[in-house]
C-alpha positions in Angstrom: 16.8 -158.5 -190.2 18.1 -161.2 -187.9 17.3 -159.0 -184.9 13.7 -158.6 -186.1 13.4 -162.4 -186.5 14.7 -163.0 -183.0 12.2 -160.4 -181.6 9.3 -162.1 -183.5 10.3 -165.5 -182.1 10.3 -164.0 -178.6 6.8 -162.6 -179.2 5.6 -166.0 -180.3 7.0 -167.7 -177.2 5.4 -165.0 -175.0 2.0 -165.7 -176.7 2.3 -169.4 -176.1 3.1 -169.0 -172.5 0.3 -166.5 -172.1 -2.2 -169.0 -173.5 -1.9 -171.2 -170.5 -3.8 -170.3 -167.4 -1.6 -169.6 -164.3 -3.3 -172.6 -162.5 -3.8 -176.0 -164.0 -7.4 -176.7 -165.1 -8.6 -173.1 -164.6 -9.4 -172.6 -168.3 -12.2 -175.3 -168.1 -13.9 -174.0 -165.0 -17.2 -172.2 -165.2 -17.6 -168.8 -163.5 -18.8 -170.2 -160.2 -16.0 -172.8 -160.0 -13.4 -170.2 -161.0 -14.6 -167.8 -158.2 -14.3 -170.6 -155.7 -10.9 -171.6 -157.0 -9.4 -168.2 -156.3 -10.1 -168.0 -152.6 -6.8 -169.5 -151.4 -4.5 -168.4 -154.1 -1.5 -166.1 -153.3 -1.7 -162.5 -154.4 0.9 -162.9 -157.1 -1.0 -165.8 -158.7 -4.3 -163.8 -158.4 -2.6 -160.9 -160.3 -1.4 -163.2 -163.1 -4.8 -164.9 -163.2 -6.6 -161.5 -163.5 -4.4 -160.7 -166.5 -5.1 -164.1 -168.1 -8.8 -163.8 -167.4 -8.9 -160.3 -169.1 -7.1 -161.6 -172.2 -9.0 -164.9 -172.6 -12.3 -165.5 -170.9 -13.3 -161.9 -170.0 -15.9 -163.0 -167.4 -17.0 -159.8 -165.6 -18.0 -161.7 -162.4 -14.8 -163.6 -162.2 -12.7 -160.5 -162.8 -14.5 -158.6 -160.1 -14.1 -161.5 -157.7 -10.3 -161.6 -158.4 -10.1 -157.9 -157.8 -12.0 -158.1 -154.5 -9.8 -160.9 -153.3 -6.6 -159.0 -154.2 -8.0 -155.9 -152.4 -8.8 -157.9 -149.3 -5.3 -159.3 -149.3 -3.8 -155.8 -149.6 -6.0 -154.5 -146.7 -4.9 -157.4 -144.4 -1.2 -156.8 -145.1 0.8 -155.0 -142.4 1.2 -151.3 -143.0 4.8 -150.2 -143.3 5.8 -146.7 -142.2 
């Protein structure tokens, strides 16, 4: 029982952390502002932002813009091999 309670508290904490957007003020931006805000973000932040956008705002245009930006970053990375 104690283990279950500890696990539930951890889930609650994860949910609270997940409620906050990865960048300050993002959650109040309209779609156009959000698409402009992502242009200079590092790939790791973009990936976290994509997850947040999918779970909270679900704006198709913004999700597509984040994916395109991530794809462009990947394409510009040096190829190892």
